[in-house]
C-alpha positions, -999 to 999 in steps of 0.1 A, spaced: 441 897 170 413 873 161 423 875 124 459 866 133 448 837 154 425 824 126 453 828 101 477 808 123 451 781 127 445 779 90 482 776 82 487 751 110 456 731 99 467 731 62 502 720 72 489 691 93 464 681 66 491 679 39 515 661 62 489 638 77 475 627 43 507 622 24 519 587 18 545 573 -5 533 562 -39 560 535 -38 569 514 -8 598 529 12 609 495 24 627 486 57 663 485 64 678 451 65 675 435 99 645 456 110 623 436 134 586 439 126 563 437 156 525 435 155 512 446 189 476 435 184 460 405 201 467 370 189 432 368 174 437 400 154 472 388 143 456 355 130 433 375 107 463 389 88 497 403 96 529 414 79 550 385 68 577 377 94 561 398 121 565 389 158 532 391 177 537 408 210 504 420 224 509 455 240 479 449 262 492 416 276 505 414 311 538 401 299 545 427 272 575 442 290 589 407 297 587 398 260 602 431 249 630 426 274 641 396 253 647 419 223 679 439 214 673 475 224 699 486 198 680 470 169 656 488 145 619 481 150 588 486 128 557 484 150 521 484 139 486 476 151 450 482 138 451 520 137 484 532 151 472 538 186 485 507 203 517 508 183 522 543 196 516 530 232 541 502 225 567 527 212 563 548 243 568 518 266 598 506 246 613 540 246 611 540 284 628 506 284 658 520 264 648 512 228 658 540 205 650 531 169 613 525 163 589 535 136 551 535 140 538 516 109 502 525 120 476 501 107 483 467 90 475 481 55 495 513 61 524 492 74 523 470 44 520 499 20 550 517 36 572 487 40 564 467 9 560 436 32 530 414 23 500 408 46 497 370 52 476 347 74 489 315 90 
């Protein structure tokens, strides 16, 4: 039984490792009209963000109010510093009726995936 469990963990771990480390060699790009949202603080946003991104801080008291101004039927590409806060934002937005959201993870990963440049204002 212990050998079977170990084999299952090994296969599961290898599968996760391959999936977790894979990244496209070429940018995948975003569908036309996709709204890019950076959910970091305004200070973090100022240090560099994806061109054209909205800054809606997921930790701000008015996050839900700002998100309520958006079209729940639109496509959203959401990122932060590591992928944690963007995941939190996606969970909140999902509870608010949004259905098409992609976690871009970190700024650099989001840029690599989308092909959108990182800029500062």
